[in-house]
Structure formats: structure tokens, C-alpha cells
N, C-alpha and C positions, 0 to 999 in steps of 0.2 A: 504493500500500500504506500502511495506517495505521501509527501508531507502535507499536501493540500487536503487529501482525504482524511489524514489523522486530525488536522486542525478542524475540519468540518465536524468530525465525530465529537471531538473534545468540546467544540462550541455548542453542539446540540445538547450534550450532557450538562454543560454549564447552564444553558438556558432552561432545561427541564428542572434542574435543581433550584434555580432562581425562581421559576414559576411556582414550584412546590412550596418554597419558603414564603413567597408572597401570598399564595393561596391560604397557607396555614395561618399566617398572621391575620388575614382577612376573616377567616372562619373564627379565629379567636375573638376578634373585635365584634363580629356579628353576635356571638353568644353573649358577650358582655352587654351589648346594646339591648338585646332581648331581655336580659335580666334587669338592667338598669331602668328600662321603661316601666317595669312592674314596680320597682322600688321607688322611683320618682324623685329621689333626692340624695344628696351626699352631704355629710356634715363634716366641716373642716375646722379643726383647732389649729390656729396659726399665730405667728408673731410678726409677720411681715406688715408693712404699713397698709392702712386701709385703702389708700389710693392705688397701690400696686395690686392688692388683692382684688379690688373691684375691676381693674382692667383685665386681669387674668381670668377672673370668673366670667366676665362678659364674653371673652373670646371662647371659653369653654361652652357657654350657653348658646353661642352662635352655631356651634357645631352639634351640640346635643341639647336642643331646647326642651326636651322632655325630662331633663334632670335638673332639679332646682338645687342651687348651691347655698347652703346655710353656713355662715361663717361665725365662729366663736373666737373673737380676737382676744388674745391674752398677752400680758406683758411677759418678757422673757423670764423674770423672776418667779412668776406665778404658773408658768406653763407646766413644768414637770410635777410640782406638788398637786396641781389640779388633776392631771392624768392619773397619778398614783392614787389619789384619794378616791376617784371614781371607780377605778378597777378594783381596788381593795374593798370597796363597798358593793362589788358585783354590779356596777352600773357601767354598761358598755355603750356609751353615747356617741363617741367619735368614730368617724370612718377614716379620716386622713389627719395625720399629724405633720405640721410644717413648722420647723424651727431650726436652730443651729445644729450642726452635726454632732457636737459634743453631747447635747441633751438627748438626741436620738440614739447615740451609741449607748448612753446610760440606760435608756428605756429598753433597748434591744437586749442588753446584757441581763436585765431582770425579767425578760420574757413579756414585755408589754407591746411588742410589735408583731405583725403578721408577716410571715415570709411570702414574698411574691416577686418572681423574677419577670419584670416587664420585657416585652420584645424590644423595647427601646434601650434597655440597659447596655447593650453591646456598643452603643455610641459614646460611652463614658469611660475614661481611663480608670484603672483600678484604684488609684489613690483618691478618687472623687466619689467613692461609693463603698457600701458594705453589701456586697452582692446578695440580692434577694431581700434586703431589709430596708435600707435607705439609699437614695441617690441624690447627689448635689443638683439642685435646681437653680441656684444663683450663688454668687460668691462676692465677697468684699476683697478687693485687691489692695494691699497696704503699700503706700508709697510715701515719699517725702514730698511735702507741699511747701512752696516758697513764694514769697512776694516778689514779683518781677520788677517792681520799682526799687526794691532794696537789694536784690541779688541778681546779677546777670547770669543767664543760663550757663555760659561757658565757665563761670566761676563757682557754680553750685557744686556741692559734694556729689561724688559718683559712687561712693562705697561706704560701708558702715564705718570703716576705719577713718575715712575722710572727716567724719563728724567729730573726731577727737582732735582735729587740728586746732591749735590755740586761736586761730583766726575766727572760729565760730563760738568762742566763749561768750556766754551771756546772750546768744542769739537763737537758742534752740528752745522749742516747746514740745511737751509730750503729755499724754494722759497717764502713761506708765501703769496700764492695767495689768492684771494677772494674765490676761490673754496675750498681751504683748510679751510678757515675761516668758510664757510658754513657747511662743514663736521663736524668741531669741535662743532659748535652750535647744529647741529643735534644730535651728539653723547652725548654731555655733558650737553646741555641746555645753555641758554644765560648767566646766571651769572657765572656758573663754567667755561664756555669757555673763557669769558673775563678775569677772574682771572688767568686761566691757561696760556693764551697768555702773560699776563704781567709778570708772573713768569718765562716763557721761556726767555723773554728779559733779565731778571736778570742773566740768564745763559750765557750771552755774545754770544748768538746764531748768526751765520753768515748768512746774506742774500745773496743768489745767484739766479739771475733771469733766469738762463739757463733752458733748457728743462730737463725733468726727465732723459732722456738718457744721456745728457751731464753731469748732476750732478752725475750720476752713474759712469761715467768715472773719475770724480774728486775724488770720494771716492776710486775707485780702484787704482788710482795713489797716494793715500795717502795725498791728499791736505787737507782733513778733515777726521776725524774718522767716522763720521756718518751723513747721511741725514735722517731726521726724517719724511720726506714725499716723499719718492721715490715711484716708481711703479714697480710691480713685473716683467713685461716683460723685460725691459732693464737690470735689475739686474741679472735676471736668465740667459740672453744671455751671459753677461760677465762672470758669474760664470761657465757656461758650457764651455767657452773658456779658462778656467784656471786662470782668473783674481782673485786677492785676495779680493773677495767681497762676501758677503752673506746677507741674509735678515731675519727679524723676523716680524711676524704679531702681532701688538698690538690690543688687542680685546676690543671692537668690531672693525672690520676691515672696513675702509671706501672704498667704491667702486664708481667709476664714470663710468656711462654706455654710450655707443653709440648704436644707434638704426636705424632701417629702417622703413619707412612709405611710403604710397602712396600719392602723391601730389594731390592737389585739381584739378579736371577735367583733369586727365592724358590723353595725346593724344593717348596712347596705353594701354587701361585699362586691356585687357586680358594678355598682356605681363607683365604688371606691377604686376598683381596678381600672375602670374606664377613665376616671379622673386622673389617676397617676400616669397611665399611658399617655394621656394628652399632655400633661405637664412636662413629661420627659421627651415628647416628640419634637421634631424639628419645628413644627408649627407652634407648639406650646412654648418652646425655648425662644423663638423669635418674638413671641409676646413678652417674655421676660426681658429681652433686650429693649423692648419699647418702654419698660419701666426704668430704664437707665441703670440696669444692673448688668454684671458680666455673667456669662454662663460657661460651663465646662464641656458641653457637648462638642465632640471632636469635629463634626462637619460644619460647625459654626465658628470655629476658632479664626479662620481666615477672614471672617466678616467682622471681627473685632480688632480693628486696626491697632488700637492702643495696647493690646496685650498679646497679640499673636506671636510675637517673638520673645516673650519674657520667660524666664526660668521660674515657673510658679511652683511654690511649695505649700500645699494645704496643711493647715494645722492638724496634727495627728489627734483623732478623737480620744485616744487613750490618755491624752494630757488632761482630760476632764477630771480624772481622779486625783490629780495633783494640784488643782487650782488653789486650794487653801495654802499649800506650800509656797506657790508663786506669789500669792497675795502677801503672805507674811514676809517673804524675802524682799519684795519690792518696797514694802513699808519700811523695813529695816534699812535698806540702802538709800531710798530717795527721801525719806522723811527723818533722817538722823539729825 
């Protein structure tokens, strides 16, 4: 048999396998739709902003108008206690849980999530999911934010060590959260991270406990030249509106992820799976991009010009069990 004949046979086999995979996923979705129509609703417990949630749920309803989305929005500090209290009281009220990956890892470890491997899961790198339990649906990319009137871009720091240059003494701002501490430990290792934090203190770094969005406004207003642990979204928003602010990613780039998961014993299991499939799909993730957040789906990386070439390092969910240690250490170092 000639090479052309072999290619034709291999091509046919490939097409048949591809059609079978597509048909299988289609059949999977059809069964979920049939069940979801009978259930009529999906109940979401989430910590994302109301604005973002409303946009995502509107897109979901456009595609599946027969499934009503009921959102129970909770603060991040109340999310896990609420879920634990309900399950321990044998109240299974939530279908979908949406919050940071640290919290979902904790809930998974204690058996409060349902295992479900979405057909969309294959589009996510392994470091952005706990296969079959939760998958990243948006992420905060941590960057250095600086005031462009006070610092020229070609003079701005380009590495973590650059921040220790005496030229930046008294010009740095940070929240210094335990989450930031965990990220530094993960990137640098324990000994170097502790040494680095103590050296930052000698730079007369200013502590501000406001949100990342508020700190970005402080930088744009010129109250400090630099925030060394800002997040890309708020900075980019201000920059696009003409504010004198810009950002630089220090490599490796820390990332904190938020994810969706199916709750333990969801009251509407088909609607829950249909909802999760949508949120992880290309269509759903493009909707997330419209909320001015970044996504981890591989076939959308090249559509995110700001981050497509960055060395992203997501916070290890296992760090959640050490947050008290990081909080204590940071208090000891930065508030001495």
C-alpha cells in the first residue's frame, strides 16, 4: 500500500474517532438537558461579585432558558462555615459551589464535594484543577503596579530582587496578606522567602490593608509609587480609563485561582452538571473574560494578550492548611 493510501486510512480512522467523541459529548449534554428541564433550577453558592455573577448567569440562561439560576452570594469568610453547617445538619441546599480554590480543596478533603469529570476538563492544565472535583474558572494574576508619572517604565523593577534596591526605599506599598506570604514561600522556598520579607521591611515598605482595587486607586492618585502585590484586573481597568498607572509581571508570576465545583448531594444534579459544563466551556470562559477576569482554559490563552507569555504559578491549594502560620509570620516580620 502506498503512502497516500495509508494516510487516507489513518485520516478516516481519525475522523471516525473524532465523530464518536463529539457524538458522545452531545449525547451526554442531551441527557443533562432532559434532566435539567425537569429540575428547573440550579442553586449556586458563590463569592464572586454580583455584577460578574449576573453577567455569567445571563449568558447561561440565554443558552438554557428552562433552568433558573438562584444565587446565594456569600462573603469569603462566611462561605465555608455556611456549607459545613448545612451539610452537618443534613441540609443539602446547594448545587454549585464557587469560591477560591483553597476553600474548595478544604471542602473536597472533608468529603463535601461531588466528583464529576466534565468533558471540558481536558482544556485545563493540571495545576489549575483537582481532576473531577474543582476546576479554575477565573484567576487573579498578581503583578507590580506603579504610577507612570512617578516611575518611568524603563526604570521600574523587573524582578523580586530589584525591589531590594536602596533606590526604592520608602516607595513601596503592600497588603502583606497571609496569601501573599504563601505565594512567596511557594515561589522562593521557606528560607529565601523569610529572608526576602525581612529585607523588604528594611525598605520602609508601607502596609495598607485595603483591597487590591483600592490600592490601585492609591497608586494612580500618587499616594505611593508602587504596590508590589497588586492584581492585574483593577490595574488594567484604571489604565484603560486613562489613569497614570501600569503594571509589570515579576517572574514567576503568582496566581490565585477561583473555581466551580458540584456540592455534595446536589438537589438538582443534572442542572448542576449542565451549569458546570457551561462555565468550563469555551463559551462560558469567554463570558468570564467579559467580566474583566483572566481564565486558565488553554484554547483561550492566546486571546489574553496580557498574560499569554507569562510564567504563571497558581497558589498550591495545600497552602490553605498553613494560613495561620503565614499570618503569624507576617505579623511578626512586618509589624515588629
